[in-house]
C-alpha positions in Angstrom: 77.6 -25.7 147.4 74.5 -23.8 146.3 74.4 -21.7 149.4 78.1 -20.9 149.2 77.4 -19.6 145.7 74.5 -17.5 147.0 76.8 -16.1 149.7 79.4 -15.1 147.2 77.1 -13.9 144.5 73.6 -13.0 145.9 72.3 -11.9 142.5 70.6 -14.9 140.9 70.7 -13.4 137.4 74.5 -13.0 137.7 74.8 -16.6 138.9 72.7 -17.9 135.9 74.9 -15.8 133.5 78.1 -17.2 135.1 76.6 -20.8 134.8 75.8 -20.3 131.1 79.3 -18.9 130.3 80.8 -21.8 132.3 78.9 -24.4 130.2 79.9 -22.6 127.1 83.5 -22.7 128.3 83.8 -18.9 128.0 84.9 -16.3 130.5 82.1 -14.3 132.0 82.4 -10.5 131.5 83.7 -8.7 134.6 81.0 -6.6 136.3 81.3 -3.8 138.8 80.2 -4.9 142.3 78.0 -2.8 144.6 80.9 -1.4 146.8 82.8 -0.4 143.7 79.7 1.3 142.2 79.0 3.1 145.5 82.6 4.2 145.7 82.6 5.7 142.2 79.5 7.7 142.7 80.9 9.0 146.0 84.1 10.1 144.2 82.1 11.7 141.4 79.9 13.6 143.9 83.0 14.7 145.9 84.7 15.9 142.8 81.6 18.0 142.0 81.5 19.6 145.4 85.3 20.2 145.1 88.2 18.3 146.7 89.1 21.5 148.5 85.9 21.5 150.5 85.4 19.5 153.7 82.4 17.6 152.5 83.8 17.0 149.0 87.1 15.7 150.4 85.3 13.4 152.9 83.1 12.0 150.0 86.2 11.2 148.0 87.9 9.5 150.9 84.7 7.4 151.6 84.5 6.5 147.9 88.1 5.4 147.7 87.5 3.2 150.8 84.4 1.7 149.3 86.3 0.8 146.1 89.0 -0.9 148.2 86.3 -2.9 149.9 84.9 -3.8 146.5 88.4 -5.0 145.4 88.6 -7.1 148.6 85.2 -8.5 147.8 86.2 -9.4 144.3 89.4 -11.2 145.7 87.2 -13.1 148.2 84.9 -14.4 145.4 87.9 -15.4 143.2 89.8 -17.2 146.0 86.7 -19.0 147.4 85.7 -20.1 143.9 89.1 -21.4 143.0 90.1 -23.1 146.3 86.7 -24.2 147.6 83.8 -24.2 145.2 85.7 -25.6 142.2 87.0 -28.7 144.0 83.6 -29.3 145.6 81.8 -29.0 142.3 84.3 -31.3 140.5 83.7 -33.9 143.2 79.9 -33.7 143.1 79.7 -33.6 139.3 82.6 -36.2 138.8 83.7 -38.7 141.4 80.5 -38.6 143.3 78.4 -39.5 140.2 80.8 -42.4 139.5 80.4 -43.7 143.0 76.6 -43.4 142.8 76.6 -45.3 139.5 78.8 -48.2 140.9 76.7 -48.4 144.0 73.6 -48.7 141.9 75.2 -51.5 139.9 76.2 -53.2 143.1 72.5 -53.1 144.3 71.4 -54.7 141.0 74.1 -57.4 141.3 72.9 -58.2 144.8 69.3 -58.5 143.6 70.5 -60.9 140.8 72.4 -62.9 143.4 69.4 -63.1 145.7 67.2 -64.3 142.8 69.8 -67.0 141.9 70.0 -68.2 145.4 66.2 -68.4 145.6 65.9 -70.4 142.3 68.6 -72.9 143.5 66.8 -73.4 146.8 63.6 -74.2 145.0 65.4 -76.6 142.5 67.0 -78.5 145.4 63.7 -78.8 147.2 62.0 -80.2 144.0 64.9 -82.5 143.3 63.8 -84.8 146.1 60.4 -85.2 144.4 61.4 -85.7 140.8 64.5 -86.6 138.9 63.6 -84.1 136.2 64.8 -81.3 138.5 68.3 -82.5 138.6 69.2 -80.6 135.4 67.5 -77.5 136.9 69.6 -77.7 140.0 72.8 -77.9 138.0 71.7 -74.9 136.0 70.8 -73.0 139.1 74.1 -73.8 140.7 76.0 -72.5 137.7 74.0 -69.3 137.6 74.6 -68.8 141.3 78.3 -69.1 140.8 78.2 -66.5 138.0 76.1 -64.0 139.9 78.2 -64.5 143.0 81.3 -63.7 141.0 79.8 -60.6 139.4 78.6 -59.4 142.8 82.0 -59.9 144.4 83.7 -58.1 141.6 81.3 -55.1 141.8 81.5 -55.1 145.6 85.3 -54.8 145.3 85.0 -51.9 142.8 82.5 -50.0 145.1 84.6 -50.7 148.2 87.7 -49.2 146.5 85.8 -46.1 145.5 84.3 -45.7 148.9 87.7 -46.1 150.6 88.8 -43.1 148.5 86.3 -40.9 150.2 88.5 -40.5 153.3 91.3 -38.9 151.1 88.6 -36.8 149.4 87.4 -35.6 152.8 90.9 -34.7 153.8 91.3 -32.7 150.6 88.0 -30.9 151.1 88.9 -30.2 154.7 92.0 -28.3 153.3 89.7 -26.5 150.9 87.4 -25.5 153.7 90.4 -24.1 155.6 91.3 -22.0 152.5 87.7 -20.7 152.3 87.7 -19.7 156.0 91.1 -18.0 155.6 89.9 -16.1 152.5 86.9 -14.8 154.6 89.1 -13.9 157.5 91.4 -11.9 155.1 88.4 -10.2 153.6 86.8 -9.1 156.9 90.2 -8.1 158.3 90.8 -5.9 155.2 87.4 -4.4 155.4 87.8 -3.6 159.1 91.2 -2.0 158.5 89.9 0.1 155.6 87.0 1.4 157.7 89.2 2.0 160.7 91.6 4.1 158.5 88.6 6.0 157.0 87.2 6.7 160.5 90.6 8.1 161.6 90.8 10.3 158.5 87.3 11.7 158.9 88.0 12.2 162.7 91.0 14.3 161.8 88.8 16.9 160.1 88.7 20.2 162.2 85.3 20.8 163.8 84.9 24.1 162.3 85.7 25.6 158.9 85.9 29.1 157.5 84.2 29.1 154.1 84.4 31.6 151.3 83.5 31.3 147.6 82.6 27.6 148.2 86.2 26.9 149.2 86.9 25.6 152.7 89.8 26.9 154.7 91.1 26.1 158.1 93.3 29.2 158.1 92.3 31.6 161.0 90.9 34.8 159.6 93.3 37.6 160.4 92.4 41.0 161.6 92.1 43.9 159.2 95.5 45.3 160.3 97.4 42.0 160.0 98.5 40.5 156.6 100.1 37.2 157.4 99.8 33.5 156.3 101.3 30.4 157.9 103.3 27.8 156.1 100.9 25.2 154.9 101.0 21.5 155.7 98.8 18.6 154.6 96.8 16.8 157.2 96.1 13.1 156.8 92.7 14.0 155.4 94.2 16.2 152.7 93.2 19.6 154.1 95.6 22.4 154.2 96.4 23.8 157.6 98.7 26.6 158.8 101.4 26.5 161.4 100.9 29.4 163.8 104.5 29.1 164.9 105.9 29.7 161.5 103.8 32.7 160.4 105.6 35.1 157.9 104.7 38.4 156.4 104.0 38.3 152.6 104.1 41.9 151.4 103.4 42.7 147.8 106.5 42.5 145.6 108.9 41.8 148.5 107.4 38.9 150.5 106.7 36.5 147.7 107.2 32.7 148.1 107.0 29.6 146.0 104.0 27.3 146.5 103.1 23.9 145.2 99.6 23.4 143.9 97.8 20.5 145.6 94.7 20.2 143.3 93.6 21.3 139.9 91.7 24.6 140.0 89.6 26.2 137.3 89.4 30.0 137.5 85.9 31.3 137.9 86.6 34.6 136.3 89.4 36.7 134.8 90.6 37.9 138.2 91.6 34.3 139.2 94.4 32.1 138.0 93.8 28.5 136.9 96.0 25.9 138.6 97.4 22.4 137.7 98.2 19.9 140.5 101.9 19.6 141.4 103.0 22.8 139.5 105.0 25.4 141.4 104.0 29.1 141.3 104.9 32.3 143.0 102.4 33.7 145.5 102.2 36.8 147.7 99.5 38.7 149.6 97.8 41.9 148.6 96.6 44.5 151.0 92.8 44.4 151.2 92.5 40.9 149.6 90.3 38.3 151.3 92.4 36.3 153.8 91.5 33.0 152.0 93.2 34.1 148.8 96.6 35.0 147.6 97.9 36.6 144.4 99.6 34.0 142.2 102.0 34.4 139.3 103.1 32.0 136.6 105.3 33.6 134.0 103.3 36.5 132.6 100.0 35.2 134.0 98.7 36.6 137.3 95.5 36.1 139.3 94.0 35.3 142.6 94.4 31.7 143.9 92.7 30.0 146.9 95.0 29.2 149.9 93.5 25.8 150.4 94.9 24.7 147.1 98.5 25.5 148.0 101.4 24.2 150.0 103.9 26.9 150.7 107.5 25.9 150.2 110.4 26.8 152.4 
């Protein structure tokens, strides 16, 4: 039981705290476990780098996976504590103590019985030598009958308690199966989470074209061309263009609607701040960097990064 507690909660201070709260019949405060803590720090760091950058995006995805593992870890602890540790602890601190107490009483009754038998044996041996021992023999026989009766009664109590052990074993066997099933679910979840994360990270393109700390996988066009492909989200959240669906966005005539994928804070007055999921009008401007478009929202106008947009048909 103790080693199972160590497995589920390696921190001894946390175990002591939970023990104190349990004795006080109060619920221990929920604490963030290590995978959840790591996941949050990864997400914070990825947000700082920018979700539109390859590294920032990867950090966020790793952080989200770590937090899912932390949730699975929390579920394992709760399930194991409820279905395995609690029944075992109740038996050790309840039924087992009762059985041990009754067995000790039986041992004492057996010692009393042995002493009564010895005294009766001595009294009968002395009876042949003196009539004065007749009364002692009668007394010893009466004491033997009492102690024998008490021993038999205690032996029956202990026997019934010990016979119940078989059903207790059957119950704990079911609890053990529940514990193993909880572990199996936990490790299967962790494996699937990491497998999904590996696939997401593996889908990142091997090379990126970076400008103004924003990562784009849009091929840089030549100076004479002025085109952008319709954007699509990959499984990793990066925006890619479809070469088979390239269109010409000319100023004033080739404008299109675009949905914003992430929040974006303008770095200066020439840029336009964006809110995730809003729809704006975009078009290209001759001479503008290929990673940027001109965006319009009502009377507001400014440059917007391509990697933050999904062009709409």
